[in-house]
DORODO-372526 format. One line per 4 residues: number of its first residue (from 0); for each residue z, x, y of C-alpha. Coordinates in nm, 2 decimals. Last residue first. Example, Ala and Ser with C-alpha at 12.3 -4.5 7.8 and 13.67 -1.06 7.14 Angstrom:
<torses>
1> 0.71:1.37:-0.11 | 0.78:1.23:-0.45
</torses>
This chain:
<torses>
532> -4.41:2.07:2.76 | -4.31:1.96:2.39 | -4.62:1.82:2.28 | -4.81:2.20:2.36
528> -4.47:2.31:2.15 | -4.60:2.09:1.85 | -4.91:2.18:1.86 | -4.86:2.58:1.86
524> -4.58:2.54:1.57 | -4.82:2.33:1.37 | -5.14:2.62:1.45 | -4.90:2.92:1.29
520> -5.08:3.18:1.40 | -4.81:3.36:1.56 | -4.63:3.30:1.17 | -4.28:3.50:1.25
516> -4.25:3.42:1.65 | -4.41:3.06:1.61 | -4.17:2.95:1.33 | -3.91:3.05:1.60
512> -4.06:2.90:1.89 | -4.10:2.53:1.66 | -3.72:2.55:1.62 | -3.58:2.62:1.95
508> -3.86:2.37:2.06 | -3.68:2.09:1.82 | -3.34:2.19:1.98 | -3.47:2.16:2.34
504> -3.70:1.81:2.22 | -3.36:1.64:2.07 | -3.54:1.33:2.10 | -3.37:1.25:1.71
500> -3.74:1.25:1.59 | -3.83:1.61:1.78 | -3.50:1.73:1.60 | -3.64:1.63:1.26
496> -3.99:1.75:1.35 | -3.88:2.11:1.40 | -3.59:2.14:1.15 | -3.84:2.05:0.90
492> -4.09:2.29:0.99 | -3.84:2.54:1.06 | -3.74:2.56:0.71 | -4.07:2.51:0.57
488> -4.21:2.82:0.74 | -3.90:2.98:0.67 | -3.94:2.93:0.29 | -4.30:3.06:0.31
484> -4.21:3.36:0.54 | -3.92:3.49:0.24 | -4.10:3.83:0.22 | -4.17:3.88:0.60
480> -3.89:3.69:0.75 | -3.64:3.90:0.59 | -3.30:3.79:0.75 | -3.22:3.45:0.56
476> -2.89:3.36:0.57 | -2.90:3.15:0.90 | -3.30:3.00:0.81 | -3.07:2.88:0.47
472> -2.78:2.75:0.66 | -3.01:2.52:0.92 | -3.24:2.44:0.60 | -2.91:2.32:0.43
468> -2.79:2.09:0.68 | -3.08:1.96:0.79 | -3.20:1.84:0.44 | -2.98:1.52:0.46
464> -3.09:1.41:0.79 | -3.10:1.05:0.78 | -3.40:0.92:0.86 | -3.59:1.23:0.73
460> -3.90:0.98:0.57 | -3.85:1.14:0.20 | -3.47:1.14:0.22 | -3.37:1.22:-0.15
456> -3.68:1.44:-0.16 | -3.57:1.59:0.16 | -3.21:1.67:-0.02 | -3.40:1.83:-0.33
452> -3.59:2.10:-0.04 | -3.24:2.14:0.11 | -3.08:2.18:-0.20 | -3.33:2.43:-0.28
448> -3.30:2.61:0.03 | -2.91:2.62:0.02 | -2.89:2.80:-0.31 | -3.16:3.00:-0.22
444> -2.96:3.15:0.11 | -2.65:3.32:-0.11 | -2.33:3.38:0.06 | -2.22:3.06:-0.11
440> -2.27:3.15:-0.47 | -2.05:2.97:-0.72 | -2.02:2.67:-0.41 | -2.38:2.69:-0.33
436> -2.47:2.70:-0.69 | -2.23:2.40:-0.77 | -2.44:2.18:-0.49 | -2.81:2.33:-0.64
432> -2.70:2.19:-0.98 | -2.55:1.83:-0.79 | -2.85:1.81:-0.60 | -3.09:1.87:-0.97
428> -2.88:1.56:-1.09 | -2.96:1.32:-0.82 | -3.35:1.50:-0.74 | -3.46:1.43:-1.11
424> -3.80:1.48:-1.05 | -3.81:1.64:-1.38 | -3.99:1.92:-1.12 | -3.63:1.88:-0.95
420> -3.40:1.87:-1.29 | -3.59:2.18:-1.41 | -3.52:2.36:-1.08 | -3.14:2.24:-1.15
416> -3.13:2.38:-1.42 | -3.28:2.71:-1.33 | -3.02:2.72:-1.06 | -2.71:2.65:-1.21
412> -2.77:2.86:-1.51 | -2.82:3.17:-1.22 | -2.49:3.01:-1.10 | -2.30:3.05:-1.42
408> -2.22:2.78:-1.68 | -1.92:2.75:-1.86 | -1.78:2.51:-2.13 | -1.91:2.75:-2.37
404> -2.05:2.59:-2.66 | -2.16:2.29:-2.45 | -2.28:2.45:-2.16 | -2.46:2.61:-2.39
400> -2.66:2.35:-2.53 | -2.65:2.15:-2.21 | -2.86:2.48:-2.07 | -3.08:2.43:-2.35
396> -3.11:2.07:-2.29 | -3.25:2.09:-1.94 | -3.52:2.36:-2.03 | -3.66:2.08:-2.31
392> -3.66:1.84:-2.06 | -3.83:2.04:-1.84 | -4.08:2.17:-2.04 | -4.31:2.31:-1.75
388> -4.38:2.61:-1.98 | -4.18:2.87:-1.75 | -3.90:2.60:-1.71 | -3.89:2.62:-2.12
384> -3.89:2.97:-2.13 | -3.60:3.03:-1.84 | -3.42:2.76:-2.03 | -3.41:2.99:-2.39
380> -3.31:3.30:-2.22 | -3.06:3.04:-2.08 | -2.95:2.95:-2.46 | -3.00:3.28:-2.55
376> -2.65:3.36:-2.35 | -2.50:3.18:-2.64 | -2.53:3.48:-2.81 | -2.19:3.36:-3.02
372> -2.35:3.11:-3.23 | -2.49:3.47:-3.43 | -2.76:3.38:-3.72 | -2.85:3.03:-3.56
368> -2.80:3.19:-3.22 | -3.10:3.49:-3.32 | -3.34:3.20:-3.53 | -3.34:3.00:-3.23
364> -3.45:3.25:-3.01 | -3.69:3.35:-3.25 | -3.83:3.02:-3.23 | -3.86:3.02:-2.87
360> -4.00:3.33:-2.81 | -4.29:3.21:-3.08 | -4.35:2.93:-2.84 | -4.34:3.15:-2.52
356> -4.61:3.45:-2.67 | -4.71:3.55:-2.31 | -4.60:3.96:-2.34 | -4.27:3.88:-2.14
352> -4.14:3.62:-2.41 | -4.23:3.75:-2.70 | -4.07:4.08:-2.63 | -3.74:3.83:-2.56
348> -3.82:3.63:-2.89 | -3.87:3.95:-3.04 | -3.56:4.13:-2.90 | -3.36:3.83:-3.00
344> -3.47:3.80:-3.38 | -3.40:4.19:-3.48 | -3.03:4.09:-3.23 | -2.98:3.86:-3.47
340> -2.98:4.04:-3.84 | -3.25:4.13:-4.04 | -3.15:4.37:-4.39 | -3.41:4.54:-4.46
336> -3.45:4.54:-4.81 | -3.74:4.83:-4.79 | -4.02:4.56:-4.89 | -3.89:4.30:-4.68
332> -3.83:4.46:-4.38 | -4.15:4.64:-4.31 | -4.32:4.38:-4.14 | -4.03:4.28:-3.94
328> -3.99:4.65:-3.79 | -4.39:4.65:-3.74 | -4.36:4.36:-3.56 | -4.08:4.51:-3.38
324> -4.27:4.81:-3.32 | -4.56:4.65:-3.17 | -4.38:4.41:-2.93 | -4.20:4.73:-2.77
320> -4.56:4.90:-2.74 | -4.60:4.52:-2.51 | -4.33:4.51:-2.35 | -4.30:4.84:-2.21
316> -4.01:4.72:-1.95 | -3.74:4.99:-2.02 | -3.51:4.71:-2.19 | -3.80:4.63:-2.41
312> -3.86:4.95:-2.56 | -3.53:5.06:-2.64 | -3.52:4.77:-2.81 | -3.84:4.83:-2.99
308> -3.76:5.17:-3.05 | -3.45:5.06:-3.24 | -3.60:4.84:-3.47 | -3.85:5.07:-3.54
304> -3.63:5.36:-3.59 | -3.45:5.09:-3.82 | -3.73:5.08:-4.07 | -3.70:5.46:-4.17
300> -4.00:5.58:-4.37 | -4.16:5.72:-4.08 | -4.00:6.02:-4.13 | -3.97:6.36:-3.91
296> -4.22:6.22:-3.67 | -4.03:5.90:-3.64 | -3.69:6.09:-3.58 | -3.88:6.29:-3.28
292> -3.99:5.91:-3.16 | -3.64:5.86:-3.17 | -3.54:6.07:-3.03 | -3.77:6.06:-2.72
288> -3.73:5.65:-2.70 | -3.29:5.74:-2.72 | -3.36:6.00:-2.36 | -3.55:5.70:-2.20
284> -3.35:5.39:-2.31 | -3.01:5.61:-2.17 | -2.79:5.26:-2.16 | -2.51:5.39:-2.35
280> -2.55:5.20:-2.62 | -2.92:5.35:-2.68 | -2.77:5.67:-2.61 | -2.52:5.59:-2.92
276> -2.82:5.48:-3.08 | -3.00:5.83:-3.07 | -2.66:5.94:-3.20 | -2.69:5.81:-3.53
272> -3.02:5.85:-3.58 | -2.99:6.24:-3.51 | -2.67:6.24:-3.74 | -2.84:6.08:-4.03
268> -3.15:6.29:-3.97 | -2.96:6.65:-3.99 | -2.91:6.86:-3.65 | -2.71:7.12:-3.79
264> -2.41:6.90:-3.87 | -2.19:7.12:-3.60 | -2.44:7.03:-3.30 | -2.48:6.65:-3.42
260> -2.11:6.61:-3.49 | -2.04:6.81:-3.12 | -2.32:6.54:-3.00 | -2.15:6.23:-3.17
256> -1.84:6.33:-3.01 | -2.02:6.32:-2.67 | -2.19:5.99:-2.76 | -1.86:5.80:-2.85
252> -1.69:5.91:-2.51 | -1.98:5.76:-2.29 | -2.02:5.48:-2.54 | -1.65:5.34:-2.50
248> -1.73:5.00:-2.64 | -1.40:5.02:-2.85 | -1.61:5.04:-3.19 | -1.79:5.30:-3.03
244> -1.50:5.54:-2.92 | -1.36:5.49:-3.30 | -1.70:5.58:-3.45 | -1.74:5.90:-3.23
240> -1.37:6.03:-3.35 | -1.51:5.97:-3.68 | -1.80:6.18:-3.67 | -1.62:6.48:-3.46
236> -1.40:6.50:-3.80 | -1.70:6.51:-4.00 | -1.78:6.78:-3.84 | -1.54:7.05:-3.98
232> -1.64:7.35:-3.75 | -1.31:7.32:-3.53 | -1.12:7.32:-3.86 | -0.73:7.26:-3.81
228> -0.79:7.17:-3.47 | -1.09:6.94:-3.58 | -0.84:6.82:-3.84 | -0.58:6.76:-3.57
224> -0.85:6.52:-3.37 | -0.90:6.32:-3.66 | -0.56:6.24:-3.73 | -0.51:6.12:-3.36
220> -0.80:5.92:-3.37 | -0.65:5.73:-3.65 | -0.29:5.72:-3.50 | -0.44:5.58:-3.17
216> -0.69:5.35:-3.42 | -0.39:5.18:-3.61 | -0.65:4.94:-3.78 | -0.47:4.92:-4.08
212> -0.82:5.09:-4.23 | -0.85:5.34:-3.91 | -0.45:5.44:-4.02 | -0.63:5.52:-4.37
208> -0.95:5.75:-4.20 | -0.71:5.91:-4.04 | -0.51:5.99:-4.32 | -0.83:6.07:-4.48
204> -0.93:6.33:-4.23 | -0.61:6.51:-4.32 | -0.73:6.52:-4.64 | -1.02:6.64:-4.58
200> -0.88:6.90:-4.35 | -0.71:7.05:-4.66 | -0.49:7.36:-4.43 | -0.19:7.37:-4.63
196> -0.38:7.31:-5.00 | -0.11:7.22:-5.26 | 0.13:7.03:-4.97 | -0.20:6.83:-4.83
192> -0.29:6.72:-5.17 | 0.02:6.57:-5.19 | 0.05:6.47:-4.84 | -0.32:6.24:-4.95
188> -0.16:6.12:-5.27 | 0.15:5.98:-5.06 | -0.12:5.83:-4.83 | -0.26:5.63:-5.08
184> 0.05:5.54:-5.23 | 0.22:5.39:-4.94 | -0.12:5.27:-4.79 | -0.16:5.02:-5.14
180> -0.52:4.89:-4.98 | -0.63:4.89:-5.36 | -0.95:5.10:-5.21 | -0.67:5.32:-5.05
176> -0.54:5.39:-5.38 | -0.87:5.47:-5.50 | -0.90:5.71:-5.22 | -0.57:5.85:-5.27
172> -0.66:5.91:-5.58 | -0.96:6.11:-5.49 | -0.77:6.32:-5.23 | -0.49:6.37:-5.50
168> -0.72:6.50:-5.79 | -0.92:6.72:-5.53 | -0.56:6.89:-5.45 | -0.60:7.06:-5.80
164> -0.24:7.22:-5.88 | -0.22:6.93:-6.22 | -0.53:7.03:-6.34 | -0.55:6.89:-6.70
160> -0.31:6.65:-6.63 | -0.38:6.52:-6.30 | -0.73:6.53:-6.45 | -0.63:6.30:-6.71
156> -0.43:6.02:-6.43 | -0.75:6.05:-6.26 | -0.97:5.91:-6.53 | -0.73:5.61:-6.60
152> -0.68:5.56:-6.24 | -1.09:5.51:-6.24 | -1.10:5.31:-6.49 | -0.87:5.06:-6.27
148> -1.06:5.10:-6.01 | -1.37:4.93:-6.09 | -1.58:4.92:-5.78 | -1.87:4.69:-5.78
144> -2.08:4.89:-5.42 | -1.99:5.22:-5.58 | -1.70:5.41:-5.39 | -1.42:5.43:-5.65
140> -1.64:5.41:-5.96 | -1.86:5.72:-5.87 | -1.52:5.95:-5.74 | -1.41:5.86:-6.10
136> -1.71:5.96:-6.24 | -1.67:6.29:-6.05 | -1.33:6.38:-6.09 | -1.38:6.34:-6.49
132> -1.62:6.52:-6.47 | -1.51:6.79:-6.28 | -1.15:6.82:-6.45 | -1.35:6.87:-6.75
128> -1.12:6.83:-7.12 | -1.21:6.44:-7.14 | -1.45:6.54:-7.40 | -1.71:6.67:-7.12
124> -1.97:6.56:-7.34 | -1.85:6.21:-7.41 | -1.78:6.19:-6.98 | -2.11:6.25:-6.94
120> -2.25:6.00:-7.17 | -1.98:5.72:-7.09 | -2.07:5.74:-6.74 | -2.47:5.71:-6.83
116> -2.41:5.39:-7.00 | -2.18:5.27:-6.75 | -2.47:5.30:-6.48 | -2.65:5.08:-6.76
112> -2.43:4.83:-6.73 | -2.39:4.79:-6.38 | -2.73:4.78:-6.28 | -2.66:4.66:-5.93
108> -2.92:4.91:-5.76 | -2.60:5.13:-5.60 | -2.48:5.13:-5.94 | -2.78:5.22:-6.10
104> -2.78:5.58:-5.86 | -2.43:5.68:-5.92 | -2.48:5.65:-6.31 | -2.77:5.92:-6.26
100> -2.56:6.15:-6.09 | -2.33:6.08:-6.33 | -2.58:6.18:-6.59 | -2.69:6.52:-6.38
96> -2.33:6.63:-6.41 | -2.32:6.63:-6.79 | -2.47:6.98:-6.86 | -2.57:6.95:-7.17
92> -2.97:6.85:-7.10 | -3.01:7.15:-6.88 | -3.39:7.18:-6.80 | -3.46:6.75:-6.80
88> -3.11:6.63:-6.77 | -3.12:6.88:-6.41 | -3.45:6.75:-6.37 | -3.38:6.39:-6.35
84> -3.10:6.46:-6.13 | -3.33:6.60:-5.89 | -3.57:6.39:-5.89 | -3.30:6.11:-5.84
80> -3.18:6.24:-5.54 | -3.49:6.29:-5.39 | -3.57:5.88:-5.43 | -3.23:5.78:-5.29
76> -3.26:5.99:-4.97 | -2.96:5.86:-4.79 | -2.83:6.17:-4.68 | -2.52:6.18:-4.94
72> -2.76:6.09:-5.20 | -2.97:6.41:-5.09 | -2.67:6.66:-5.11 | -2.61:6.50:-5.45
68> -2.93:6.54:-5.59 | -2.89:6.92:-5.45 | -2.53:6.92:-5.66 | -2.67:6.85:-5.97
64> -2.98:7.07:-5.99 | -2.71:7.33:-5.88 | -2.49:7.23:-6.22 | -2.78:7.22:-6.43
60> -2.89:7.57:-6.39 | -3.21:7.61:-6.52 | -3.41:7.75:-6.21 | -3.16:8.00:-6.19
56> -3.30:8.24:-5.93 | -3.50:8.00:-5.72 | -3.28:7.73:-5.79 | -3.02:7.94:-5.58
52> -3.25:7.93:-5.25 | -3.33:7.56:-5.33 | -3.00:7.45:-5.37 | -2.95:7.72:-4.99
48> -3.22:7.52:-4.83 | -3.05:7.16:-4.95 | -2.74:7.28:-4.74 | -2.92:7.37:-4.46
44> -3.10:7.03:-4.44 | -2.75:6.83:-4.52 | -2.52:6.99:-4.28 | -2.29:6.72:-4.39
40> -1.96:6.99:-4.36 | -1.88:6.90:-4.71 | -2.31:6.94:-4.78 | -2.24:7.30:-4.60
36> -1.93:7.35:-4.82 | -2.17:7.25:-5.20 | -2.40:7.56:-5.05 | -2.11:7.77:-4.96
32> -1.94:7.75:-5.30 | -2.31:7.80:-5.46 | -2.32:8.11:-5.27 | -1.98:8.21:-5.45
28> -2.08:8.09:-5.76 | -2.35:8.35:-5.76 | -2.11:8.61:-5.67 | -1.91:8.54:-5.99
24> -1.59:8.42:-6.00 | -1.62:8.12:-6.15 | -1.39:7.80:-6.00 | -1.62:7.51:-5.95
20> -1.48:7.18:-5.81 | -1.49:7.16:-5.45 | -1.55:6.78:-5.43 | -1.86:6.64:-5.22
16> -1.72:6.38:-4.96 | -1.98:6.32:-4.69 | -1.97:5.97:-4.63 | -1.69:5.78:-4.76
12> -1.52:5.60:-4.43 | -1.81:5.63:-4.21 | -1.93:5.34:-4.50 | -2.20:5.40:-4.79
8> -2.37:5.08:-4.85 | -2.65:5.25:-4.96 | -2.99:5.22:-4.87 | -2.89:5.22:-4.50
4> -2.99:5.11:-4.18 | -2.71:5.13:-3.94 | -2.81:5.01:-3.55 | -2.61:4.71:-3.52
0> -2.24:4.84:-3.76
</torses>
């Protein structure tokens, strides 16, 4: 999506999946279960505090290091995840889980062979008899950028034999089939998980995600709502609803669902950035700027914040600040490997145009169009910029490119193209353009004014009176004589002179009098009226 900038390619279908595998009965393990539950509910900051509190009492517990690393991993903080996985290996080398964590990180770096070495080490230590290890390796193989679903299936088969009543086995098996686009087997396994755990919100959520992948959004929404009914505090159910409304471009509903998610998830960074993005999409720019500024104070390394701040500043008219943010975004895109998208060039081009850097603006708008040919409105922006630069031929070509791409121009396009023709002294084509403006917007005076000016150029001596009907219509439609004094003066002068040449002194006197009324100091009007006495 336009506004995600993730270090890992984690989709909304896979975010926040932390498995509850441990089944020991000590009070301390119950606390670990609670911490894991925080991660599962995407309350990453609360979970972090819980894990770190546990480590104070058990500083060498390798499992706690693993789940803390997982918590950071799911919250898209690779550096912190790596730190705790390595710490777990250092302090508890006999615990296989942290090798799995390191393998997952290697997967997302594209180091598949090295990742497999870590997974094999963990599996060997578990001896294929540790359900948790089997499931965690299987999960990693399912969710990696380069998946190994066949190996995952083998591990899940072994896990099912070891622990046939563990619902997590069937949830992951459903995930594996979902990745294989085998919806029937996926839903069968999710339902089996529900049979084992009647109130498994994760299983219900997965069924919704399956429907979402099949583009059956109505059923997907029903399942997400069912999950929220089973557990009203289960944050991912609201996140998924927000995502569906976002795809449907129902941004107000999306914003409300993400606000609920944000409240439940404990205001974690990822949730805040998504909510801020919805505010932007809902055109609540000032609110989005306030939240993005808050996010930037939390973490200055997140480059997408610079992107959205630049966008928002443009929309609120703060072009200089917006230019600073968009340039900061581009300068940090290479080291962060941020994917630059068409709208980045689009907004930078628009910001450049607003700050007087028209040549640079054109370059960026061309890049945006080359990346996304559907952005045909940018041809209009380019035409306006070329018009401002007095490059009239280029302006005309920009509008012609839009016409070729869409087979349609709006009234503003025809108006601007007409002005480009006019200033390029191509009055025939200018007249055609302004004529089209009048057809499309016949109640607006501006089209008549410019067609009158063009007609005047086609009839410079005024013998044919080509401009007369358009100036007449212009003065008829124009009510604000102070705002449009210059244009009305031009119209009345033309009409007054033309009527004088036609010996229609009564009508001429009427026009000169009207000019005198809106501009009492007008010497031309006074002189003409004196001559008509």
